[in-house]
C-alpha positions as CSV (number, residue, x, y, z in Angstrom):
1,M,-24.4,18.7,-16.3
2,G,-26.1,17.0,-13.3
3,N,-26.2,17.4,-9.5
4,E,-23.7,15.2,-8.3
5,D,-26.1,14.1,-5.8
6,D,-28.0,13.2,-9.1
7,K,-28.5,9.4,-9.5
8,V,-26.6,7.6,-12.3
9,D,-28.4,6.1,-15.2
10,V,-27.5,2.6,-15.1
11,G,-31.4,1.3,-16.1
12,G,-30.3,0.0,-19.1
13,L,-27.9,-2.0,-17.9
14,S,-28.2,-5.7,-18.1
15,D,-27.3,-7.7,-15.1
16,L,-24.2,-9.1,-16.3
17,G,-23.4,-5.2,-17.3
18,L,-24.4,-3.9,-14.0
19,L,-22.1,-6.4,-12.5
20,R,-19.2,-5.3,-14.9
21,A,-19.9,-1.9,-13.9
22,Y,-19.1,-2.3,-10.3
23,A,-15.9,-4.6,-11.0
24,D,-14.7,-1.8,-12.7
25,V,-15.6,1.0,-10.5
26,L,-14.0,-0.8,-7.6
27,E,-10.8,-1.3,-9.4
28,E,-10.6,1.7,-10.6
29,L,-11.2,2.8,-6.4
30,R,-8.3,0.8,-5.4
31,E,-6.5,2.5,-8.4
32,R,-7.0,5.7,-6.9
33,D,-6.2,4.5,-4.1
34,I,-10.2,5.3,-1.9
35,V,-10.0,1.6,-1.4
36,R,-8.2,-1.3,-0.5
37,S,-9.8,-4.0,-1.0
38,N,-12.4,-5.4,-2.8
39,N,-15.0,-5.7,-0.8
40,N,-18.3,-3.1,0.3
41,P,-16.1,0.3,-0.2
42,V,-17.5,1.7,2.9
43,A,-15.4,0.6,5.6
44,D,-12.1,1.4,2.7
45,V,-13.7,4.8,2.2
46,A,-14.3,5.8,6.0
47,E,-10.6,4.7,6.8
48,R,-9.0,6.9,4.1
49,L,-11.2,10.0,4.6
50,F,-10.2,10.3,8.5
51,C,-6.5,8.9,7.7
52,S,-6.3,12.2,5.7
53,M,-8.0,14.1,7.5
54,Y,-6.3,13.3,10.5
55,G,-2.9,13.1,9.2
56,W,-3.2,8.9,11.0
57,E,-1.3,6.4,9.4
58,Q,-3.3,3.8,8.4
59,M,-2.2,0.2,9.5
60,P,-2.0,-2.8,7.2
61,R,-5.4,-4.4,6.3
62,S,-4.0,-7.4,8.6
63,N,-3.8,-5.4,11.9
64,R,-5.7,-6.6,14.6
65,G,-8.1,-4.6,16.6
66,F,-7.8,-0.8,15.2
67,D,-7.2,1.0,12.2
68,A,-5.0,4.2,12.4
69,Q,-2.8,5.2,14.6
70,D,-2.1,9.3,15.2
71,A,1.7,10.3,15.9
72,D,1.6,10.0,19.9
73,G,0.7,6.4,19.1
74,T,-3.4,7.1,19.7
75,R,-5.0,4.0,18.4
76,Y,-8.6,4.2,16.0
77,E,-11.0,1.5,15.5
78,V,-12.9,3.2,11.9
79,K,-16.1,2.1,11.5
80,A,-18.5,3.4,9.0
81,R,-22.6,3.0,8.2
82,R,-24.0,4.0,4.7
83,I,-27.7,4.6,5.5
84,T,-30.2,4.4,2.2
85,T,-34.0,4.3,1.9
86,H,-33.7,0.7,2.2
87,N,-31.6,0.7,5.7
88,A,-31.5,3.5,8.0
89,S,-29.7,1.9,10.3
90,R,-27.1,3.4,12.3
91,Q,-25.2,0.7,13.9
92,L,-21.8,0.4,13.0
93,G,-19.6,-2.6,12.2
94,A,-18.9,-5.5,14.1
95,L,-16.6,-4.3,17.6
96,R,-14.2,-7.3,18.1
97,G,-12.4,-8.1,21.1
98,L,-13.6,-4.7,22.7
99,D,-13.3,-6.2,26.5
100,E,-9.5,-6.1,25.9
101,R,-9.3,-2.7,24.8
102,P,-7.4,-2.6,21.6
103,F,-8.4,0.7,20.4
104,D,-8.4,3.7,22.3
105,Y,-11.0,5.5,20.1
106,L,-13.8,4.5,18.0
107,A,-13.6,6.8,14.8
108,G,-17.1,6.7,13.4
109,V,-18.7,8.3,10.8
110,I,-22.4,7.6,8.9
111,F,-22.6,8.7,5.0
112,N,-25.4,9.1,2.9
113,R,-26.3,7.0,-0.1
114,N,-24.0,9.4,-2.4
115,F,-21.6,8.9,0.3
116,R,-22.5,12.2,1.8
117,V,-20.4,12.7,5.6
118,V,-24.4,12.6,7.7
119,C,-22.4,13.0,10.7
120,A,-18.9,12.0,12.4
121,A,-17.5,11.3,15.8
122,L,-14.4,10.7,17.7
123,V,-15.6,8.5,20.7
124,P,-13.8,7.1,23.5
125,I,-13.5,3.4,24.4
126,E,-14.9,3.8,27.5
127,Y,-17.8,5.4,26.4
128,V,-18.4,3.2,23.5
129,M,-17.8,-0.7,26.3
130,A,-20.4,1.0,28.0
131,N,-23.0,1.6,25.4
132,S,-22.5,-1.4,23.4
133,A,-24.8,-4.8,23.1
134,Y,-22.6,-7.9,23.4
135,V,-24.2,-10.1,20.4
136,G,-22.4,-14.1,20.7
137,R,-24.0,-15.5,17.5
138,T,-21.2,-13.1,16.1
139,N,-18.7,-12.7,19.7
140,S,-18.7,-8.7,18.7
141,W,-20.4,-6.2,20.4
142,K,-22.8,-3.5,18.3
143,F,-22.4,0.0,18.9
144,I,-24.8,2.6,17.0
145,L,-24.1,5.8,16.5
146,R,-26.9,7.8,17.6
147,D,-27.2,11.5,17.6
148,E,-26.9,11.7,21.8
149,V,-23.5,9.8,21.3
150,Y,-22.3,13.4,20.6
151,D,-22.9,14.5,24.1
152,G,-20.8,11.3,25.4
153,E,-18.2,12.3,27.7
154,G,-15.3,12.8,25.9
155,V,-16.9,12.5,22.3
156,R,-15.3,14.8,19.5
157,R,-17.3,15.5,16.8
158,A,-15.8,15.1,13.5
159,D,-17.8,17.8,11.7
160,R,-15.4,19.6,9.6
161,M,-15.4,16.0,7.3
162,L,-18.4,17.2,5.9
163,T,-16.4,20.2,4.2
164,H,-12.9,18.2,4.4
165,P,-11.2,19.0,1.1
166,D,-10.1,16.2,0.2
167,W,-13.7,14.8,0.3
168,K,-15.1,16.2,-3.3
């Protein structure tokens, strides 16, 4: 048996065969409740991992402004990025309505190409607002989960995600 970080050999598949395999993988991930949609699975995987690790209640997909809530009512917006050899950007997904303060903490995670956690943090909205840039074209704010974010006031590392038992 190979190393779990070994690349799966899909080179022998036709273009259509590769797309069908992708569709089958997404469907299996849905059946296992790892993802909730047929979109890019990075966001769904991040939400599931944070909720599992911290015991948060995952909000319905249509919920506006935040993805999860803890027992005390603290609201979390979960954002993730999967870095690859083709794109090493650590910019998280678009934040909408940031000026309305729709969440209390940004739960951010960076995955490597094999979905291993590189870094993760819980970032207070005050820090996010002070360190995000507005993008008029998309009417959203962009936030980059750089290493220096960990030194920000109120930021908490979520490094135990690296070894969380639900993430095997």
